[in-house]
C-alpha positions as CSV (number, residue, x, y, z in Angstrom):
1,M,0.7,0.0,0.0
2,A,1.9,3.3,-1.0
3,Q,2.5,6.2,2.2
4,Q,-0.6,8.6,2.3
5,P,-0.1,11.8,4.0
6,W,-2.7,10.3,6.6
7,T,-0.1,7.3,7.5
8,D,-0.1,6.4,11.3
9,K,-1.7,10.4,11.9
10,V,-5.9,9.6,11.9
11,T,-8.0,7.5,14.0
12,N,-10.8,8.2,12.1
13,P,-11.5,8.3,8.3
14,A,-14.0,10.8,8.7
15,Q,-11.1,12.8,9.4
16,V,-10.6,12.7,6.3
17,G,-13.7,12.8,4.1
18,G,-16.2,10.2,3.3
19,I,-19.8,10.1,3.3
20,E,-22.1,11.6,6.2
21,T,-26.0,11.0,5.7
22,S,-28.4,13.0,7.6
23,I,-32.5,14.7,7.1
24,L,-33.1,17.8,6.4
25,D,-35.1,19.5,9.2
26,N,-35.5,23.0,8.8
27,G,-37.2,25.4,5.5
28,T,-38.8,23.5,2.7
29,G,-36.7,21.0,2.5
30,R,-37.9,19.1,5.9
31,G,-37.4,16.0,6.2
32,T,-36.3,15.4,3.3
33,R,-32.9,12.8,3.1
34,I,-29.5,14.0,2.2
35,A,-25.8,12.9,2.2
36,W,-22.6,14.2,1.6
37,I,-19.7,13.5,0.4
38,N,-16.4,15.1,1.1
39,T,-13.6,13.3,-1.1
40,G,-10.6,14.8,1.4
41,T,-9.5,17.3,-1.6
42,G,-11.3,20.3,-0.7
43,L,-14.7,19.0,-3.3
44,R,-17.2,18.5,-1.2
45,Y,-20.7,17.9,-2.0
46,K,-24.5,17.3,-1.2
47,V,-26.7,14.0,-3.1
48,V,-30.4,14.7,-2.0
49,I,-31.0,11.5,-2.0
50,D,-35.0,12.4,-2.3
51,R,-34.9,13.9,-4.8
52,A,-33.4,11.1,-7.4
53,M,-29.8,11.1,-5.6
54,D,-29.0,14.6,-7.7
55,I,-26.7,16.6,-6.0
56,A,-27.3,20.1,-4.8
57,D,-24.5,21.7,-3.0
58,A,-20.8,21.5,-4.0
59,F,-17.9,23.6,-3.1
60,F,-13.8,24.1,-3.9
61,N,-12.6,24.6,-0.9
62,Q,-13.7,28.3,0.4
63,H,-15.7,28.2,-3.8
64,S,-19.3,27.3,-4.8
65,L,-19.0,25.4,-8.0
66,A,-23.0,25.1,-8.4
67,W,-26.2,27.4,-9.4
68,L,-28.9,28.2,-6.2
69,S,-32.2,29.2,-6.9
70,H,-34.9,31.2,-4.7
71,T,-36.5,27.6,-4.4
72,G,-33.5,25.7,-2.5
73,I,-34.2,21.5,-2.1
74,T,-37.5,20.8,-1.1
75,P,-38.7,17.1,-0.9
76,P,-40.7,15.3,-3.9
77,Q,-42.8,16.3,-5.1
78,P,-44.4,13.4,-7.7
79,F,-47.5,15.1,-9.0
80,S,-45.3,17.4,-10.3
81,D,-45.5,16.6,-13.8
82,K,-48.3,19.2,-15.9
83,G,-47.2,21.8,-17.9
84,A,-44.0,24.0,-16.6
85,D,-45.9,22.4,-13.0
86,W,-41.6,21.1,-12.4
87,L,-40.2,24.4,-12.0
88,R,-42.0,24.7,-8.6
89,T,-39.9,22.1,-7.7
90,F,-36.5,23.2,-9.3
91,G,-34.0,24.3,-6.3
92,G,-30.8,24.3,-9.4
93,G,-28.4,22.8,-7.5
94,L,-25.2,20.6,-9.4
95,L,-27.2,18.1,-11.1
96,I,-30.5,17.8,-11.9
97,T,-32.0,14.3,-13.7
98,C,-34.7,15.1,-16.5
99,G,-36.4,12.0,-17.9
100,L,-36.8,9.4,-18.2
101,S,-38.9,9.1,-21.2
102,H,-39.5,12.7,-22.1
103,V,-36.7,16.4,-22.4
104,G,-38.1,19.6,-23.4
105,G,-41.0,21.7,-22.9
106,P,-44.4,20.8,-22.6
107,E,-46.3,19.2,-25.4
108,Q,-49.8,16.4,-25.6
109,D,-49.7,14.3,-28.0
110,A,-51.8,10.8,-29.0
111,Y,-49.1,9.1,-26.7
112,G,-50.0,11.4,-23.9
113,E,-49.3,14.8,-22.2
114,R,-45.3,15.6,-20.2
115,G,-45.1,18.0,-17.7
116,L,-41.4,19.8,-18.6
117,H,-38.8,17.6,-18.0
118,G,-40.4,14.0,-17.3
119,Q,-41.0,12.8,-13.7
120,I,-37.5,11.0,-11.9
121,S,-36.1,14.7,-10.2
122,N,-39.8,14.2,-8.0
123,S,-39.0,10.8,-7.3
124,P,-37.5,9.9,-3.6
125,A,-34.1,6.5,-4.1
126,E,-33.9,3.4,-2.0
127,I,-30.6,3.4,-1.4
128,E,-29.1,-0.5,-1.2
129,S,-25.7,0.5,-0.5
130,I,-22.9,3.0,0.9
131,I,-19.3,2.0,1.1
132,Q,-16.5,4.4,2.8
133,P,-13.5,4.3,2.3
134,D,-11.1,3.1,4.8
135,L,-7.6,3.6,5.3
136,L,-6.9,1.6,7.2
137,T,-6.7,-1.0,4.3
138,G,-6.0,0.9,1.6
139,Q,-9.4,1.0,0.4
140,L,-10.1,4.9,-0.4
141,E,-13.2,4.1,-3.2
142,M,-17.0,6.0,-1.7
143,S,-19.6,5.0,-3.6
144,I,-23.4,5.1,-2.8
145,T,-26.2,3.9,-4.5
146,G,-29.8,3.3,-5.0
147,R,-32.7,2.8,-7.3
148,I,-35.2,5.4,-8.1
149,K,-38.1,4.2,-9.9
150,E,-40.9,6.5,-12.1
151,T,-43.9,4.0,-12.5
152,K,-48.0,3.1,-13.2
153,I,-50.2,0.8,-13.6
154,F,-49.6,0.0,-17.5
155,G,-46.5,1.7,-17.9
156,P,-44.3,3.5,-17.7
157,S,-42.5,1.5,-15.7
158,L,-38.5,2.8,-16.3
159,E,-36.1,2.5,-13.0
160,L,-32.6,4.7,-12.5
161,K,-30.5,2.9,-10.1
162,R,-27.5,5.7,-9.7
163,T,-24.7,4.9,-8.2
164,I,-22.1,8.2,-6.9
165,S,-19.0,7.9,-6.4
166,G,-14.9,8.5,-5.1
167,T,-11.7,8.3,-4.6
168,L,-10.7,10.2,-1.0
169,G,-7.9,12.1,-1.8
170,Q,-8.6,13.2,-5.8
171,P,-11.5,15.9,-7.1
172,F,-14.1,13.8,-8.9
173,I,-17.7,13.2,-8.5
174,R,-18.4,9.8,-10.9
175,I,-21.8,8.8,-11.6
176,H,-22.4,5.6,-13.1
177,D,-26.4,4.7,-13.7
178,E,-28.4,2.1,-15.2
179,V,-32.0,2.7,-16.7
180,I,-33.7,-0.5,-17.2
181,N,-37.3,-1.2,-18.7
182,R,-39.3,-2.9,-15.9
183,G,-42.4,-3.1,-18.3
184,N,-44.1,-5.0,-20.7
185,T,-44.1,-3.5,-23.6
186,P,-41.3,-1.3,-25.0
187,M,-41.3,2.3,-23.5
188,P,-39.6,5.7,-24.3
189,H,-36.6,7.2,-23.5
190,M,-34.6,10.1,-23.6
191,L,-32.4,11.6,-20.6
192,L,-30.4,14.2,-19.8
193,Y,-28.4,15.6,-17.0
194,H,-29.2,19.2,-15.8
195,F,-25.0,20.7,-13.9
196,N,-26.2,24.3,-13.2
197,F,-23.1,25.8,-12.6
198,G,-22.9,30.0,-10.5
199,W,-20.9,32.2,-8.6
200,P,-18.0,31.9,-8.3
201,L,-16.6,29.1,-10.7
202,V,-19.4,31.1,-13.4
203,D,-18.1,34.6,-13.4
204,E,-17.4,37.8,-16.6
205,G,-14.6,36.3,-18.3
206,T,-14.9,32.2,-17.2
207,D,-14.3,29.9,-20.5
208,I,-17.0,28.2,-21.1
209,I,-15.6,25.1,-23.3
210,W,-17.0,22.6,-25.5
211,Q,-16.6,21.2,-28.9
212,G,-19.1,20.6,-31.9
213,D,-21.5,21.5,-34.3
214,W,-24.4,24.0,-32.7
215,K,-28.3,24.9,-32.6
216,A,-29.2,28.2,-31.2
217,R,-32.7,26.5,-30.0
218,E,-35.9,28.8,-32.0
219,G,-37.0,32.0,-31.2
220,G,-37.4,33.8,-27.5
221,I,-33.8,35.6,-27.0
222,N,-31.6,32.4,-28.2
223,A,-29.7,34.3,-31.4
224,D,-29.0,37.2,-29.1
225,I,-26.8,34.8,-27.6
226,F,-26.2,32.4,-30.5
227,H,-25.0,33.4,-33.1
228,E,-21.8,33.3,-35.3
229,G,-19.1,36.7,-34.4
230,N,-20.5,36.4,-30.8
231,D,-18.7,35.6,-27.4
232,F,-21.0,33.2,-26.9
233,R,-17.8,31.1,-25.1
234,K,-17.1,33.5,-23.0
235,C,-19.3,34.6,-19.5
236,P,-20.8,38.2,-19.7
237,A,-21.7,40.7,-16.6
238,P,-25.5,40.4,-15.6
239,L,-27.7,41.1,-18.8
240,V,-30.6,43.4,-17.7
241,T,-32.0,41.2,-20.8
242,H,-32.2,37.8,-19.1
243,N,-34.5,39.0,-16.3
244,G,-37.1,37.1,-15.2
245,T,-37.7,34.2,-18.2
246,G,-34.6,35.6,-20.5
247,E,-32.6,32.5,-21.3
248,A,-30.4,30.8,-24.1
249,V,-29.9,27.6,-25.4
250,A,-28.4,25.9,-27.9
251,S,-27.6,21.9,-28.9
252,I,-24.9,21.2,-29.5
253,D,-23.5,17.5,-31.6
254,A,-20.5,16.9,-28.7
255,A,-16.9,16.1,-30.8
256,P,-15.5,13.3,-28.8
257,D,-11.4,13.1,-28.8
258,S,-10.5,9.5,-30.2
259,S,-11.4,6.9,-27.5
260,G,-15.6,8.1,-27.9
261,L,-14.8,11.4,-24.4
262,C,-16.6,13.9,-25.2
263,T,-15.3,16.9,-22.2
264,A,-17.2,20.1,-21.6
265,G,-16.0,22.4,-18.3
266,L,-16.0,25.5,-17.1
267,H,-12.2,28.0,-16.6
268,N,-12.0,30.6,-13.6
269,E,-8.6,32.0,-15.0
270,K,-8.7,34.3,-11.2
271,L,-10.0,31.3,-9.4
272,E,-7.1,29.3,-10.9
273,I,-9.2,26.9,-11.1
274,A,-11.4,24.3,-14.3
275,M,-14.3,22.9,-14.0
276,A,-13.5,19.0,-16.4
277,L,-17.3,17.7,-17.3
278,R,-16.8,13.9,-19.1
279,F,-19.1,12.1,-20.5
280,R,-19.3,8.8,-23.7
281,K,-20.1,10.0,-27.2
282,D,-22.0,7.1,-27.5
283,Q,-24.4,7.1,-24.7
284,L,-25.2,11.0,-24.9
285,P,-24.1,12.3,-28.5
286,W,-25.4,15.9,-27.1
287,L,-24.8,18.5,-25.0
288,I,-27.0,20.9,-23.7
289,N,-25.3,24.5,-23.7
290,W,-28.2,27.0,-21.5
291,Q,-27.1,30.6,-20.2
292,H,-29.1,32.9,-18.4
293,W,-27.7,35.6,-17.4
294,G,-30.2,37.1,-15.1
295,K,-29.4,39.7,-12.6
296,G,-29.3,37.4,-9.1
297,E,-29.9,34.4,-11.3
298,Y,-27.3,34.4,-13.1
299,V,-26.1,30.5,-14.4
300,T,-25.3,28.7,-17.3
301,G,-25.9,24.3,-17.5
302,L,-23.0,22.3,-19.8
303,E,-26.1,19.0,-20.3
304,P,-25.3,16.4,-21.7
305,A,-27.7,14.4,-23.3
306,T,-29.7,11.4,-24.9
307,N,-31.6,13.9,-27.0
308,P,-31.7,17.3,-28.9
309,L,-33.7,19.5,-26.9
310,I,-36.7,19.0,-29.1
311,G,-38.9,16.4,-26.8
312,Q,-40.6,13.1,-27.1
313,A,-43.2,14.3,-29.5
314,K,-41.4,15.6,-32.2
315,A,-37.5,13.0,-31.6
316,R,-40.6,10.5,-32.5
317,E,-41.7,12.6,-35.6
318,Q,-37.7,12.4,-36.6
319,K,-37.4,8.9,-36.0
320,E,-34.9,9.8,-33.1
321,L,-36.6,8.5,-29.7
322,L,-35.0,5.8,-27.5
323,F,-36.7,3.1,-26.8
324,L,-36.4,0.2,-24.1
325,A,-37.2,-3.5,-24.8
326,P,-39.1,-5.4,-22.0
327,G,-35.6,-5.8,-19.1
328,E,-33.4,-4.2,-21.5
329,T,-30.8,-1.6,-19.9
330,R,-29.1,1.1,-20.7
331,S,-26.0,2.5,-19.2
332,Y,-24.4,6.3,-18.9
333,D,-21.5,6.9,-17.7
334,L,-19.8,10.7,-16.7
335,E,-17.5,12.3,-14.9
336,I,-16.4,16.0,-12.7
337,E,-12.9,16.6,-12.3
338,I,-11.4,19.2,-10.2
339,L,-8.3,21.1,-11.7
340,H,-6.4,23.4,-9.9
341,E,-2.5,22.9,-10.2
342,K,-0.6,24.5,-13.2
343,A,0.5,21.4,-14.9
344,A,-3.1,19.8,-15.1
345,L,-4.9,23.3,-16.2
346,T,-2.6,24.2,-18.7
347,D,-3.0,20.7,-19.6
348,F,-6.5,20.8,-20.3
349,L,-6.9,24.0,-21.7
350,T,-4.7,23.3,-24.7
351,K,-6.4,19.9,-25.4
352,H,-10.1,21.9,-25.6
353,R,-10.2,24.8,-25.1
């Protein structure tokens, strides 16, 4: 076992890091189960067990990484599935999961009515395991695994098995998801990882990093940001035009490297840190960039997805909608790394900016 800085100096592994579960007891989130995960590197984050094991607060040292909305954490509200009701419980946070059968705006067609971004984020997890690091034996891996259901009689009956893991002493968040159709008929499947980044990581001059062909969402003020000649990969000062519902969105056909890995990220030169988000092209071929620069609501989203932001009806019409056969499983792997050492920053920017 390699010598570690804490060798022979620590009694309880929690002194370095690990996973701590608790229940919120005040405010809008009262009664909601959470898990704080501390990587022992300055990277620590809050998993909301009762909200599909999504991630709320996230910090690197003193710096917040995530954007949090006025709503904050709320308990799951499984009937917030009509129209734009989803926004009532959208607390922001580092990650909100969208799907499992619909991603996009509210819609209705011959196949049913679907609310904004689906139901899964308003579903609690059944925890299967929590694995803690063990400094004495050199077991530095830690993880939390749970199952979340999107189900009703006559379907869909989809289940998400999620494992969030990391290694003590390394500034990574790793997510491994498996979506299975537990019903007896084929079911539509769409998935989007709504990562939301805020101040101070996101600030005037922060670089937004992604590669690939892009297309602005139609209508609204999307073309005011996403047009040739505008540096939409550099975060601006707050914009009055983005107050209220002002926002701009582009769908990106993410460009992979030779191994099939796509990388997006953010680089704040003033803080001397970067965030790298990695995902597989064969699993999540699209990336959504959401930019909402309203005063006091200053956020950008980098959102790997199975489809562009078009909704189930349009994906079906364009013959791009995925279906899961009975018993079929699809897997998804994502990774967030915080870069702060000069050599790592230089390498990241050279390859991806």
